[in-house]
C-alpha positions as CSV (number, residue, x, y, z in Angstrom):
1,M,-12.7,-9.2,8.3
2,Q,-15.2,-6.8,9.0
3,I,-14.4,-3.3,8.9
4,E,-16.8,-1.4,11.0
5,T,-14.7,2.0,12.2
6,I,-11.8,3.6,11.3
7,R,-9.6,1.8,13.8
8,D,-10.7,-1.2,11.7
9,V,-9.4,0.8,8.0
10,L,-6.2,0.9,9.9
11,N,-5.8,-2.3,11.4
12,W,-6.7,-3.9,7.5
13,T,-4.3,-1.7,6.4
14,V,-1.4,-2.9,8.5
15,L,-2.4,-6.2,7.9
16,F,-2.6,-5.6,3.7
17,H,1.0,-4.2,4.2
18,K,2.2,-6.8,6.3
19,N,0.5,-9.3,3.9
20,L,2.0,-7.8,0.9
21,K,5.8,-7.4,2.3
22,D,5.7,-11.4,3.0
23,S,4.5,-12.3,-0.8
24,L,7.2,-9.6,-1.8
25,N,9.7,-11.8,0.6
26,Q,8.6,-15.2,-0.8
27,S,8.9,-14.2,-4.4
28,S,12.3,-12.5,-3.7
29,E,13.4,-16.0,-3.2
30,Q,11.6,-17.7,-6.2
31,N,12.3,-15.0,-8.6
32,K,14.7,-16.0,-11.4
33,D,16.3,-12.4,-12.7
34,E,18.5,-11.0,-10.3
35,G,17.5,-7.5,-10.5
36,A,13.9,-8.7,-10.0
37,R,14.9,-10.4,-6.8
38,M,16.8,-6.8,-5.4
39,M,13.9,-5.0,-6.5
40,L,11.3,-7.2,-4.8
41,R,13.6,-7.6,-1.1
42,Y,13.3,-3.3,-1.6
43,L,10.0,-3.0,-1.8
44,S,9.3,-5.5,1.0
45,E,11.5,-3.2,3.3
46,H,9.0,-0.5,2.1
47,E,5.9,-2.3,3.0
48,E,7.5,-3.4,6.1
49,S,8.1,0.7,6.5
50,L,4.3,1.5,5.7
51,E,3.2,-1.5,7.8
52,N,4.6,0.3,10.9
53,I,4.3,4.1,10.3
54,V,0.1,2.8,10.0
55,Q,0.5,0.5,12.9
56,G,2.0,4.1,14.6
57,F,-1.4,6.2,13.6
58,E,-3.2,3.5,15.3
59,N,-1.4,3.3,18.5
60,T,-1.1,7.2,18.8
61,A,-3.7,8.8,16.8
62,D,-7.0,11.0,18.3
63,V,-9.4,7.8,19.8
64,K,-12.7,9.9,18.2
65,A,-11.0,9.6,15.2
66,L,-10.3,5.8,15.3
67,N,-13.7,5.1,16.9
68,T,-15.6,7.3,13.8
69,W,-17.8,4.7,12.4
70,C,-17.7,3.9,8.3
71,F,-18.7,0.4,7.5
72,D,-21.6,2.2,5.5
73,Y,-19.1,4.1,3.3
74,I,-17.5,0.9,2.3
75,E,-19.4,-1.9,2.5
76,K,-19.1,-2.1,-1.7
77,H,-15.4,-1.2,-1.7
78,S,-13.7,-4.3,-3.4
79,I,-10.4,-3.9,-1.9
80,I,-11.7,-4.6,1.5
81,E,-12.1,-8.4,0.6
82,R,-8.7,-8.8,-1.0
83,V,-6.5,-8.0,2.3
84,D,-4.6,-11.3,1.7
85,C,-2.7,-9.8,-1.4
86,N,-2.0,-13.0,-2.5
87,S,-0.1,-11.2,-5.7
88,L,2.9,-13.6,-7.0
89,F,5.8,-11.9,-8.0
90,E,8.3,-14.7,-8.7
91,E,7.8,-14.9,-12.4
92,L,7.2,-11.4,-13.2
93,D,10.0,-9.1,-14.5
94,I,10.8,-5.8,-12.8
95,S,8.6,-3.3,-15.0
96,D,5.1,-5.8,-14.1
97,I,6.7,-5.8,-10.6
98,M,6.4,-2.4,-10.5
99,D,2.9,-2.3,-12.5
100,K,1.2,-4.6,-9.5
101,I,2.4,-2.6,-6.7
102,V,1.4,0.8,-7.9
103,N,-2.1,-1.2,-8.7
104,H,-1.8,-1.9,-5.3
105,H,-1.1,1.3,-3.6
106,E,-3.6,3.0,-5.7
107,Q,-6.7,0.9,-4.5
108,V,-5.6,1.8,-0.5
109,I,-5.5,5.2,-1.7
110,E,-9.0,5.4,-3.3
111,L,-9.9,3.4,-0.2
112,Y,-8.4,6.3,2.0
113,I,-10.2,9.2,-0.6
114,H,-13.3,7.6,-0.3
115,I,-13.6,7.3,2.9
116,Y,-12.5,10.5,3.6
117,S,-15.2,11.6,1.5
118,R,-18.1,10.9,3.7
119,V,-16.7,11.4,7.2
120,D,-18.0,14.3,9.4
121,I,-15.6,14.2,12.2
122,E,-12.7,16.8,11.5
123,S,-10.1,14.7,13.1
124,A,-11.1,11.6,11.6
125,K,-10.9,13.5,8.1
126,T,-7.3,14.9,9.6
127,L,-6.5,11.1,10.1
128,L,-7.4,9.9,7.1
129,D,-5.8,12.7,5.0
130,T,-2.9,11.7,6.3
131,I,-2.2,8.3,6.3
132,K,-3.7,8.6,2.5
133,D,-0.7,11.4,2.0
134,I,2.1,8.9,3.5
135,E,0.7,6.4,0.9
136,E,1.2,8.7,-1.9
137,N,4.1,9.9,-1.1
138,E,5.5,6.4,-0.1
139,I,4.8,5.0,-3.7
140,K,6.0,8.0,-5.6
141,R,9.6,7.8,-3.7
142,I,9.4,3.8,-4.3
143,V,8.5,4.2,-8.2
144,Q,11.4,6.9,-8.6
145,S,14.0,4.4,-6.8
146,A,12.6,1.8,-9.2
147,N,12.9,4.1,-12.3
148,H,16.3,5.3,-11.0
149,Y,17.5,1.3,-10.8
150,S,15.8,0.1,-13.7
151,F,17.6,2.6,-15.8
152,C,21.2,1.7,-14.1
153,V,20.7,-1.9,-14.6
154,G,19.4,-1.2,-18.7
155,H,15.3,-2.0,-17.7
156,E,12.8,-0.1,-18.9
157,L,9.8,1.1,-16.8
158,D,6.3,1.7,-18.6
159,N,4.8,5.3,-18.9
160,R,2.5,4.8,-15.9
161,Q,5.4,4.2,-13.6
162,R,7.3,7.6,-14.7
163,I,4.0,9.8,-14.2
164,Y,5.0,9.2,-10.1
């Protein structure tokens, strides 16, 4: 996928969340652990929500912000190369699933921080910061819910997931 403008970054982000949602859905049908299947379905719903939220920004954001060029800033950012999000979750337990989800989202957040630090147009900075905040808040919410769920079903999540 060719990324040249912030509109392209939003398109990429929508596709990222869609592909992650699809991967979670597919894995939820194949994972042998009932708790993990429930977690995968829950996470898939959150990815669908994020997909729709970012799509909404793409449809309503300031045109100047959306058309801001950013290809010089992301040429070497590795996450752009991996939009397919072919993470397979069907063999993982809840803790490993959450580890992968947190990692994926941290990479997206890092991308937004990276681009934000390099653009000069205020409306573009505001848009990037808003989406970054949404991504951060959503991953915090997901992890808190997963911690609560894991506590209720007797699974233990690792310390990295508890920091959110």
